[in-house]
N, C-alpha and C positions, 0 to 999 in steps of 0.2 A: 725638670722637663722644660723645653722651649715652648713658649706660648704659641709658636707658629704651628705646632701640631694641633692645638685647639682651634686655631683659625682654619685649618684644613677641614675640620668637621663642619664648621659654619659655612665655608665655601661650598661644600658638597650640597647643602640644602639650597643655597642660592643658585648653583649651577643646574639644579634639577628643574628650574623654571624653563618654559619654552624659549624665552628670549635668549637665555644663556646656552641652552642645549645645542643649538645649531653651531655656535662658535666652538663649543667644546668638541663636537664631533670632528670638525676640521683639524683641531690641534691634535687630537688623539690619532687620527689617521696619518697625519704628518709624522708623528713620533714613531708609528709602526713602520712607515716607509724607510725612515732613516735607520732605525734599528736593524731592519732586514738588510739594508745596503751595507751597513758597517760590520754586522756579525753573521750574516747569512740568514736564509729563510726558515731554518729549523727552530720551532718554538722550544723544543726540548734542549737543544744545544746552545741557544742564544738567550742568555739570562735577561738582557735588556729588552729583547723582543718579547719574551714571555711576560715581563712586567707590563710592557705597553699594551699587549693583547689583553691581559687580565683587566687592566684599567678600562680599556675600551668596552669590554663586556660588562663591567660594572655600570657603565653609562648606557647600556643597551644599544651599542653600535651594532648594526646588523652583521652577521657572519660574512655575508657576501662582500660587504665593504671592507672588512678586515682582510679577507683573502685577496682581494684586488690590491689592497695597499701593500701586502707582502710581495705580491708579484711585481708591482711597480718598483719597490725597493730593491728586489733581487735582480732587476733588469729583464725579467721575463716579458713584461710589457712596458711600453714607453711611458715616462712621466716626468714631472718637474724634478730637478735635482736641488735638494736643500742642503745647506751646510749648517753645522752647529757653531753658535757664537755665544760667548759668555760676557756679560757686563757686570761690573762691580761698582758699588757706591754706598752712600749712607742716606737713610731716611731721617726725618726729624727725631730728635732725642738721642742721636748718636747710634742708631740701629744700623748694623752692617747688613747690606743687601747683596744678594747674588742672583742675577737674572740669566736664565737659560733660554736661548731662542733658537729656532730653526728657520732659516730664511733663504730665499733665492735672490735677495738684494740687500747686501750688507749696509750700503749707504742709507737706504730707506729705513731699515730697522734701527740703525744707530741713531739716526735723527729722531725717530719716534721715542726711543728710550731716553735720549738726552732731554728732549722736550718735556717728558713726564717728570723727570727728576727736577728740572729747573722750575717748572710751573708749580710744583707742589712742595717746594722748600727742601728738596733733597740735594745731594751732590753726587755727580757721576765721578767715580774714581779711576785710577790707573789700574791696569791689569796686575793682579796680585795684592791689591790693597785690602780686600776682604776675604778672598778665597781661603786663606790660611786659617780662618776661624770656623770652617765647616769641614765635615767628613761625610762621605757617602755611606748611608746606612739604610737598612730596611726599618720602617716604623709601622707598627700595627697598633691601632687603638681599639680597645674593647670597653664597652659600657659596663660599669660596675653592677648595675641593676640586673644585667643578663649574664654576668660572668660567674664562674665558680669561685669559691673562696680563694684568697690570695695564695695560700700554700699550694693548692691544687693547680692554679693557673701558672704559678712559678715553676712547678714540677713539669707541667706539660711543655712550657716554653723552653726551659733549659734542656730537657731531654731531646727536643727537636733541633737544638743548636742555637737558641737565642743567647744574646749577651747579657741582657738585663731586663728587669721589670720595674717600672717607675710608677709611683702614685701621682696621678694627675687629676686631683679633685674628683670629678664624676666619672673618670675613665682610668683604665690601666693602660700604660704605654709599654709595649714590648719592643725592644731594640735588637736588631740583628745585623750581622755582616751581610753585604749584598748577596753573597753566594749561598747563605742559609735562609734567605728571606722566603722563598717559595716553599721550602720544606717546613719551616715553622708555621707558615700560614696554613698549609695543608694539614699539618698535625692538629692544629687548633680546630679547624673545620670538621675533621674526622671525629674529634672529641665533642662535637656539638657546640663549639664556641664560635659565634659569628662575629667577625670584626666590624666595628663601625667604619673603619677605613684601614687601608693597607697599601703602602706605596714605598718605592725606593726614593729616597729624598736626600737632601744635604742637611745633616744634623749639626746645629751649632755646638761648638766646644765651650763657648762662653756666651752668656746671655746678658741682656740689658733690661732692667725692670722699667716699666713705663706706667705713668698714672693716666687718668682719664683723658686729659687734654692732649698729652703727647701720644697716647695710644690712638686716638682718633686721627691725628695728623699722619702718623706712620702708616696706619691701615689704609688711609685714603690714597697715599702714594702707592702702596703695594697693590691695592685693587686696581688702580689705574694702569700699572705695569702689566698685571695679569690680563687685563682686558685687551691689550695690544694683540693683534692677530698673529704676529710672528713669535710671541713669547709663549714658551711651553710651561715654565715654572718660575716662581719667584720665591727665594728662600731668605729668611731674615732671622736675626737672633734676638728678637724682642721677647720679653716675658711679661705677660699681661694676666692678672688674676681672672679667673673664669667669669666672675660676675661682671667685671668691667668689659671683658671681651664680648659677652652677650649683649651688653648695653650698647657699646659702640659698633658692634658688628651688625 
C-alpha cells in the first residue's frame, strides 16, 4: 500500500480544525461545480459528482451550498467557470507527485505551484513525466479495531465488486475500480462497517520508500501544495512506515 493513503487519514484530522475547514469548503464546492458542468447535474448518473457530493457531506458542507454548487455547474445559475489543470513533478527523495487543480487563472495557479516546488526542494516536471505511475482507483480505509475479521471483510468487499484488500498496519485498504466505488462503500456501510476514509484517488503503481528526514521534506512540499487555494488534490507515491508517518505528520 502507498503511504499516501495513510497520509490521507492524518490530513482528515488536520482539516477538521476551524482554520482548515473554511478552505476545504471552498475546494469541495468548486469540485462539485466542475463535476456537474462536465458530467451533468444528476448525482446518480454522474459518478464524479456523486463522489464530490459524498466528500462534501463528510466535511459537513450544508446541503444548500451543495445544491447551489450543482446549479452553478449545470448552468442553471451564473457562476465562475473553472478548468481542470494537472501538474507533475518530483518531491525530495525522488517521490513522484501529481497535482490536480481547478482554476479560473492558469497563469496564477502555475506560478504558485512552481514556486512551491522550487522553494521546497522539489522539481516541476513536464506533462507525462509522472502521470504514468498512477491509476484512478477508489480507496476505502477501515480501521482494524472496528472492522470484522479479515475473511469477512474480504468477502463483503469482493462480493460488492472490490478489486483487492490490503493490509496497512492499523488499517485495511480496500481498492476498487472507480465505477464500483460507491457500490462497495454502500455494501460496507449496510453491513455496519464504517470507513475511516473513502475517496476516488490516483493510486501509485510503484512506490518509493522514505526514511524520517526524507519523509519530512516530502510531506512539507506536499502539504504546501495542498494548501494552495486552486489545488484540489495532491497524489504521491511515497511509502512511509506508519510510526514515521505519525511522527512527521
